[in-house]
Structures are given as structure tokens and as C-alpha cells.
C-alpha positions in Angstrom: -23.3 -2.3 15.5 -24.2 -0.2 18.6 -23.5 3.2 17.2 -22.7 2.7 13.5 -21.3 5.5 11.3 -23.7 6.6 8.5 -23.3 4.9 5.1 -24.1 6.8 1.9 -25.7 4.9 -1.0 -23.8 5.1 -4.3 -25.7 4.6 -7.6 -22.7 4.9 -10.0 -19.3 6.2 -10.6 -17.7 8.1 -13.4 -14.0 9.2 -13.9 -13.2 10.7 -10.5 -16.8 11.2 -9.3 -19.1 9.3 -7.0 -22.8 9.7 -7.5 -25.0 9.3 -4.4 -28.6 8.0 -4.4 -29.6 11.3 -2.8 -28.4 13.2 -5.9 -25.0 14.6 -4.7 -22.0 14.2 -7.0 -18.8 13.9 -5.1 -15.2 14.5 -6.2 -13.4 11.4 -4.9 -10.3 12.3 -2.9 -9.6 8.7 -1.8 -9.4 6.7 -5.1 -11.3 4.0 -3.3 -8.6 3.4 -0.7 -5.9 4.4 -3.2 -6.7 1.8 -5.8 -8.7 3.5 -8.6 -5.7 5.3 -10.0 -7.3 5.8 -13.5 -10.6 6.8 -12.0 -13.8 4.9 -12.5 -15.3 3.2 -15.5 -12.3 3.7 -17.7 -13.2 2.3 -21.1 -9.8 0.5 -21.5 -10.3 -1.4 -18.2 -13.9 -2.1 -18.9 -13.1 -3.4 -22.3 -10.4 -5.7 -20.9 -12.9 -7.2 -18.4 -15.6 -7.6 -21.1 -13.2 -9.3 -23.6 -11.8 -11.7 -21.0 -15.2 -12.6 -19.6 -16.2 -13.7 -23.1 -13.3 -16.1 -23.1 -12.8 -17.3 -19.6 -13.7 -15.8 -16.3 -11.9 -18.2 -14.1 -10.1 -21.5 -14.0 -8.1 -23.1 -11.2 -4.4 -22.2 -11.1 -3.2 -25.6 -10.2 -1.7 -27.8 -12.8 -2.9 -25.5 -15.6 -2.1 -21.9 -16.5 -3.3 -19.2 -18.9 -2.2 -16.3 -21.0 -3.5 -13.4 -18.8 -1.5 -14.6 -15.8 1.6 -15.3 -17.8 1.4 -11.8 -19.5 0.8 -10.1 -16.1 3.8 -11.9 -14.5 6.0 -10.8 -17.4 4.9 -7.2 -17.1 5.5 -7.2 -13.3 9.0 -8.7 -13.7 9.7 -5.9 -16.3 8.5 -2.9 -14.2 9.6 -3.9 -10.7 13.2 -3.6 -9.4 15.7 -5.9 -10.9 16.2 -9.5 -9.5 12.5 -9.7 -8.5 11.8 -12.4 -11.1 9.5 -14.9 -9.4 5.8 -14.0 -8.9 3.1 -15.5 -6.7 -0.4 -14.2 -7.5 -3.0 -13.9 -4.8 -6.4 -12.2 -4.2 -5.8 -9.4 -1.8 -3.1 -7.3 -0.2 -3.4 -9.0 3.2 -2.9 -12.4 1.5 0.1 -11.1 -0.4 1.6 -10.2 3.0 0.7 -13.6 4.4 2.5 -15.2 1.4 5.6 -13.0 1.9 5.8 -14.1 5.6 5.4 -17.8 4.6 8.1 -17.3 1.9 10.5 -15.9 4.5 9.8 -18.6 7.2 9.9 -21.5 4.7 13.1 -20.2 3.2 14.9 -20.5 6.6 13.2 -23.8 7.4 14.5 -25.2 4.1 18.0 -24.0 5.3 17.6 -25.9 8.6 17.6 -22.5 10.4 14.6 -23.3 12.5 15.5 -20.6 15.1 14.9 -17.8 12.5 11.2 -17.9 13.0 10.3 -14.3 13.9 9.7 -11.1 11.9 11.2 -7.7 12.8 9.2 -4.6 11.9 8.8 -0.9 12.7 6.1 0.6 14.9 3.4 2.6 12.9 3.3 -0.1 10.3 0.1 -1.5 8.7 0.1 -4.6 6.6 -3.4 -6.0 6.6 -6.2 -7.5 8.6 -5.5 -11.3 8.4 -3.7 -12.8 11.4 -0.1 -13.0 10.2 -0.3 -9.6 8.6 -1.9 -8.1 11.7 0.9 -9.5 13.9 3.4 -7.2 12.1 1.1 -4.1 12.3 1.6 -1.4 14.9 0.7 -3.1 18.3 -1.5 -0.1 19.3 -3.2 0.7 16.1 -4.1 -2.9 15.3 -5.3 -3.6 18.9 -3.0 -6.6 19.4 -4.0 -7.0 23.0 -7.4 -8.2 21.9 -5.8 -11.2 20.2 -3.0 -12.0 22.7 -2.4 -15.7 22.7 -3.5 -16.1 19.1 -1.2 -13.7 17.3 2.5 -14.7 16.9 4.8 -12.3 18.8 7.3 -10.5 16.7 10.1 -7.9 17.3 9.2 -4.2 17.0 11.7 -1.3 16.6 11.0 2.4 16.7 9.2 3.9 13.7 11.4 5.8 11.3 11.9 9.3 12.8 13.8 11.3 10.1 11.3 12.9 7.7 11.4 12.7 4.0 13.7 15.6 2.8 15.3 16.0 6.3 18.7 14.9 7.4 18.8 11.6 9.1 20.4 11.3 12.6 23.1 8.7 12.8 21.8 7.8 16.2 18.6 6.5 14.6 20.6 4.2 12.3 22.8 3.0 15.1 19.7 2.2 17.2 18.3 0.2 14.3 21.6 -1.7 13.9 21.5 -2.5 17.7 18.2 -4.3 17.2 19.6 -6.4 14.4 22.7 -7.2 16.4 20.5 -8.3 19.3 17.9 -10.3 17.4 19.2 -11.4 14.0 19.6 -15.0 15.0 15.8 -15.2 15.6 14.7 -13.0 12.6 13.6 -14.4 9.3 12.8 -11.1 7.7 12.3 -7.4 8.3 9.0 -6.1 6.9 8.1 -2.4 6.3 6.2 -0.1 4.0 8.8 1.8 2.0 8.9 5.6 2.4 5.3 6.0 3.6 3.8 4.3 6.6 0.2 4.7 5.5 -2.5 3.7 8.0 0.0 4.1 10.8 -0.1 7.9 10.5 1.0 8.8 7.0 4.6 8.9 8.1 6.8 10.1 5.2 10.3 9.0 6.2 13.8 9.4 5.0 15.1 7.1 2.2 18.4 6.7 4.1 16.5 4.6 6.6 15.6 2.2 3.8 19.2 2.2 2.5 20.5 1.3 6.0 17.8 -1.4 6.4 19.0 -3.1 3.2 22.6 -3.0 4.4 21.7 -4.4 7.8 19.6 -7.2 6.2 22.6 -8.2 4.1 25.1 -7.9 7.0 23.0 -9.9 9.5 21.5 -12.5 7.0 17.9 -11.3 7.3 15.5 -11.1 4.3 13.9 -7.8 3.5 10.2 -7.6 2.7 8.8 -4.4 1.3 5.0 -3.8 1.4 4.4 -1.7 -1.7 0.6 -2.4 -1.6 -0.3 1.3 -1.0 2.9 2.9 -2.3 3.3 1.1 -5.6 2.3 2.2 -9.2 3.5 5.8 -8.9 1.7 7.1 -5.8 4.9 8.4 -4.1 6.4 9.9 -7.2 8.5 6.8 -8.1 6.9 3.7 -9.8 7.7 1.8 -6.6 8.6 3.7 -3.4 11.8 1.6 -2.8 13.3 3.4 -5.8 13.6 6.6 -3.6 16.4 4.7 -1.8 17.7 2.8 -4.9 17.3 -0.6 -3.2 15.8 -3.9 -4.1 14.0 -6.1 -1.5 14.1 -9.9 -1.3 10.3 -10.0 -1.3 7.8 -7.3 -2.4 4.1 -7.2 -1.9 1.8 -5.3 -4.4 -1.9 -4.9 -4.6 -4.5 -2.0 -4.5 -3.8 -0.1 -7.7 -2.7 -3.3 -9.5 -6.0 -3.6 -11.4 -6.7 0.1 -11.4 -9.3 -0.4 -8.6 -11.6 -2.7 -10.7 -11.0 -6.1 -9.1 -9.2 -7.6 -6.2 -5.8 -9.0 -7.0 -2.3 -9.0 -5.5 1.1 -10.3 -6.1 4.1 -11.3 -4.1 7.4 -11.1 -5.9 10.7 -12.5 -4.9 14.2 -13.3 -6.2 15.8 -16.6 -7.3 17.6 -17.0 -4.0 14.4 -17.1 -2.0 12.3 -19.0 -4.6 14.9 -21.8 -5.1 15.9 -21.8 -1.5 12.4 -22.5 -0.1 11.8 -25.1 -2.8 14.9 -27.1 -1.8 13.2 -27.9 1.6 11.0 -30.9 2.4 7.8 -29.4 1.0 9.4 -28.6 -2.3 6.9 -25.9 -3.0 5.5 -22.8 -1.3 2.7 -24.0 0.9 -0.1 -21.7 -0.2 -2.8 -21.8 -2.9 -5.8 -19.5 -3.0 -8.8 -20.6 -4.9 -8.9 -17.5 -7.0 -5.2 -17.3 -7.5 -4.3 -16.0 -11.0 -8.0 -15.2 -11.8 -8.0 -14.5 -15.5 -10.4 -11.6 -15.3 -8.3 -9.8 -12.7 -5.0 -10.6 -14.5 -6.4 -9.3 -17.8 -7.5 -6.0 -16.3 -4.3 -5.7 -14.4 -2.3 -6.0 -17.7 -4.5 -3.3 -19.2 -4.1 -1.0 -16.1 -0.3 -1.3 -16.2 -0.3 -0.5 -20.0 -2.6 2.5 -19.3 -0.3 3.8 -16.5 2.5 4.2 -19.0 0.4 5.4 -21.9 -1.0 8.2 -19.7 2.6 9.2 -18.7 2.1 8.6 -15.0 5.2 10.6 -14.1 3.7 13.7 -15.6 0.3 13.0 -13.9 2.0 12.7 -10.5 4.1 15.8 -11.0 1.0 17.8 -11.9 -1.0 16.5 -9.0 1.9 17.2 -6.6 2.0 20.8 -7.8 -1.7 21.2 -7.5 -1.7 19.8 -4.0 0.2 22.9 -3.0 -3.3 24.3 -2.4 -3.3 22.3 0.9 -0.5 24.6 2.2 -3.1 27.2 2.9 -4.2 25.1 5.8 -0.9 25.9 7.6 -2.4 29.3 8.6 -5.0 27.6 10.8 -4.3 27.2 14.5 -5.8 23.7 14.6 -3.3 22.4 12.0 -0.1 20.7 13.2 1.5 20.4 9.8 0.8 19.8 6.0 2.9 17.3 4.1 2.8 16.3 0.4 4.7 13.5 -1.4 3.9 12.4 -4.9 0.1 12.2 -5.2 -0.4 12.1 -1.4 -1.5 15.1 0.5 -1.9 15.1 4.3 -3.2 17.8 6.7 -2.5 16.7 10.3 -4.6 18.5 12.9 -4.2 18.7 16.7 -7.2 16.7 17.7 -8.9 13.5 16.3 -11.7 14.1 13.9 -15.3 13.1 14.4 -15.6 11.0 11.2 -19.4 11.2 10.9 -19.5 14.9 11.5 -16.7 15.8 9.0 -18.0 13.5 6.3 -21.4 15.1 6.5 -19.7 18.5 6.0 -17.6 17.2 3.1 -20.7 15.9 1.3 -22.2 19.4 1.5 -19.1 20.6 -0.3 -19.3 17.9 -3.0 -16.2 15.9 -2.0 -15.5 12.4 -0.6 -12.7 12.4 1.9 -12.4 9.8 4.7 -10.0 11.0 7.5 -8.8 8.9 10.4 -7.4 9.9 13.7 -5.9 13.4 13.4 -5.2 13.0 9.7 -7.3 14.5 6.9 -5.6 13.3 3.7 -6.3 12.8 0.0 -4.9 10.3 -2.5 -7.0 11.1 -5.6 -7.2 9.2 -8.9 -4.4 10.3 -11.3 -7.0 11.7 -13.7 -8.2 14.3 -11.2 -8.1 17.8 -12.6 -6.3 20.7 -11.0 -9.6 22.4 -10.4 -11.0 19.3 -8.6 -7.8 19.1 -6.4 -8.4 22.8 -5.6 -12.0 22.0 -4.5 -10.7 19.1 -2.3 -8.2 21.3 -0.7 -10.7 24.1 -0.1 -13.1 21.7 1.5 -10.4 20.6 3.9 -9.6 24.2 4.7 -13.2 25.1 5.3 -13.8 22.0 7.5 -11.0 22.9 9.8 -11.7 26.6 9.7 -15.4 26.1 10.6 -14.5 23.4 13.1 -16.7 20.9 11.3 -14.7 18.0 12.6 
């Protein structure tokens, strides 16, 4: 409130473009925080919303059910890793994380394991802004100290060090096991973003870390929660990022791209063991129930978005974007650049100093692009419909911003 960043008025959107009220047309490099994978105003998604709104916009999801929610859950069970066959629908990514934490804690309470009441997680993680979700975010990035005394205290381990494509050091895996050996009697679940720690620094890490994590959770009787909210629906080159390691979590959170960026919706999936296990306790049911749980409008458009993902051959889309993002490699020649990394449809240019967000965004608008960096990271996650030419323009704008010190 004291020194706010400028906000730019938007009049409308179209495909991968954002139109400002001052007349500029911007290529969107962010897909509205990674959610608008099909671009904007896609006729298939708009049609799904219109059709469903004519039938039923909302009805409570307690004691009654409806076709859009049933269809969506069937689709999610089909496309997600095997054994994830129970679905809890919620209304945002943060809430899906809250639900996953409740699932884990309630599971162990139902087993009379009341001592397993903490989460274990890795530094550099980000899982949302609500209190339970925030308590498993990186302690520095989420400013835990401000809420000391309110947030539950969990167990943090080092962030994954071995990079995607590199060889993992056995010492790293042994250190991880040491944490399990020391704390497993207290730990209900380990939660992590698979392969890409997003808001915690765009850390692309080695799939072997995830494989080891699955083994350790099995060995030490700890549930594994994977937060696929940002990584799901093809963004990393696999439909879900855990597929890079060929593992299946006990609980998985999805959101963001679930509705193609049209409406807020999330889901928490789990397996029979957890779903039945938590139901055998005193409560007999998962103790959570959002008002807009299973919203028919959101479920209908989510179904349409999932169908569209496969109709558009998402694998070919991601492969094309990944190749086009090679244009970012040009930035490696600049002294201010620490490194450039690309995975799936994610491109990151890490520079040596933190950006001035207001300054660099003004520059980007003059170049006809919308990119919102944070910290030392200038990154793009464009809609899958973005053309190669537009990706070239996004990459060129990043190069010019760094080269001209417009940050």
C-alpha cells in the first residue's frame, strides 16, 4: 500500500494475447500463472461453460451429486498415475494442499498413530498461501518468522541439489535417508513439488531424488504427497511430473491448468489405502467440505479442457515449444546471466542480481510481451498454443532487457 507496483488495465484477451486499455497487445509468456494452457477464449472451453450455465451453475456437493463432477473424477482417475482412484474436489490449489495434509494426518489418527503429526518437506518448496500450506513452504521465501506461534512447525530437509539431466550424488540420497531415520516416527507425510520447485527458484531437479523419496516413504512408513499443481497437465514434458521418475504418490494435488485457466478448481487424489484408512477412524469421513466443492461449471470446463489437451496432441505441442525455447540460450552470452535452463514448456533465465519488477515490466510492455519475473529469475511458461514466432519474440525481449540493463 505504501509503494505499490503499477497495475496495467486489461480490456480483453484472445488466444495468447493480452489487450491493455492503453492499446498495447502483449504476448503472454505466463499463461496467467501457468493455468491458461490452451490460451484465452478458446471456443471449446467457452462453449462448455455456456452449456453448463444453462443447465446448472452450482449446487451443494453434500448429499447430492451431478454428472460434471462424476465425469471429471472418472477422467482424472484415467489420466493420473495408477492406484490414485479416490478424488476430493476443492476450489483452489492451496485448498487442495490443505486437504492433502488433512488426509495424511487423519489417516494416522485413524491408525491410532497420534505421534505421526508432522510433515517433512524440502527447502525451496512452495505449496500455497493458506496456513497449513504455508507451513510447508520454504521458511525464508514464505516469511515464516512473521507467523511464528501460529504456523505449525514441520521438519525441513535440504532442497534437491542434483539438477535434471545431471548425475545424482549418493551423499545427497544418504543425507535424505538420515532425515527419515531420525524423524519418521513423527512424520505423517513428505510433501514436495515433483521435478520442478517452482516459486522456490525454478529448481529443476533429478528424478532419482523422487525415486529415492518413494523408496524411503515405503521403508519408513511415511505417506508421499506430490504437489502437481504447477507441474501437471504436460508442463514439464510428462503429463504429470512424477512420471519422470516412474513413481506414484499416495496423495497428489492438482489445480492451475485443470480448467484451462478459465475457473478456479482443484483436486486432491489418493489411493484406496489412504481413503479407506482415514474413513475407519472415529470421524468416518474426511473432515473438509468447501462450499463450492464440485462446482458444476468448473467441472464441466475441466472435462472439456482435459479432452482438448489430448485432441491438440499436447506432447507434440510441448516438444515444439521446448525446441523453440532454445532461443533463450542466446542469453548465455550476457555477463549478467548466471544460467539458462529449459524443461518441457518452461524456460528460465537466471541472472546475477534481483530484478526491479516495475522497471522490467515497463520495458517488456514496450516490447509487446507480458512476463513477470521474481527474484533473479526471468522465466516464461507460455500457453501451449503460442507460436514459434511469439516464443522468439518473448526470448528476444528477455535478451534485450538484460543486455540493456532494463531490470
